[in-house]
C-alpha positions in Angstrom: -6.9 -21.6 -9.7 -4.9 -22.3 -6.5 -6.6 -22.7 -3.0 -4.5 -21.9 0.1 -5.2 -21.6 3.9 -4.4 -18.3 5.6 -1.4 -19.8 7.6 0.3 -21.1 4.4 -0.4 -17.9 2.5 1.2 -16.0 5.3 4.4 -18.2 5.2 4.7 -18.3 1.5 3.2 -15.0 0.4 6.0 -14.1 -2.1 5.5 -17.5 -3.9 1.7 -16.9 -4.2 2.2 -13.3 -5.4 4.6 -14.6 -8.2 1.8 -17.1 -9.2 -0.7 -14.2 -9.3 1.6 -12.2 -11.5 2.0 -15.2 -13.9 -1.8 -15.2 -14.3 -3.0 -17.6 -11.6 -5.9 -16.9 -9.3 -5.4 -17.7 -5.6 -8.5 -18.4 -3.3 -7.9 -17.8 0.4 -9.3 -20.2 2.8 -10.1 -19.7 6.4 -10.7 -23.0 8.2 -11.3 -24.5 4.8 -13.9 -21.8 3.9 -13.3 -19.3 0.9 -12.9 -15.9 2.1 -11.0 -14.0 -0.5 -9.8 -14.3 -4.1 -6.3 -12.8 -5.1 -6.2 -11.9 -8.9 -3.6 -9.8 -10.8 -4.5 -6.2 -11.4 -4.9 -5.4 -15.3 -2.0 -3.4 -16.8 -4.2 -0.4 -17.4 -5.2 -0.2 -13.7 -1.6 -0.5 -12.7 -0.9 2.6 -14.6 -3.8 4.4 -12.9 -2.6 3.3 -9.5 0.9 4.5 -10.2 -0.3 8.0 -11.5 -2.5 8.4 -8.4 0.4 7.6 -6.0 2.3 10.5 -7.4 -0.2 12.9 -5.9 0.6 11.7 -2.4 3.2 14.4 -2.2 0.6 17.1 -2.1 -0.3 16.0 1.4 2.7 17.9 2.7 2.0 21.2 0.8 0.8 22.9 4.0 4.3 22.5 5.6 6.8 25.3 5.3 9.6 24.8 2.8 13.2 24.0 4.0 15.7 26.4 2.8 19.3 25.1 2.4 20.9 23.2 5.3 19.3 25.4 7.9 17.0 23.5 10.3 14.4 26.3 11.1 11.5 24.0 11.6 10.1 23.4 15.0 8.9 19.9 14.8 7.0 20.0 18.0 5.0 23.1 16.8 4.2 21.2 13.5 3.0 18.2 15.3 0.8 20.3 17.7 -0.5 22.3 14.7 -1.3 19.0 12.8 -3.2 17.6 15.7 -5.2 20.7 16.1 -6.3 20.6 12.5 -7.8 17.0 13.1 
């Protein structure tokens, strides 16, 4: 288990993430008080997250499809319509 202050974690994040991937646990300290724990995600969960992220494309299903190279979409109209739905 490694302990690291927030400032050092920010400056060396990649190195700490490599350590987590290698199986180490990192405890994050804020003013020397533990505030978070960084651990690796089990392989089975990684597959779940990967599969779930594939459905993000569905967010755009309400937009009209582009046909060929024609630019027939009015981006301002789409923006206004999106804001009205919120």
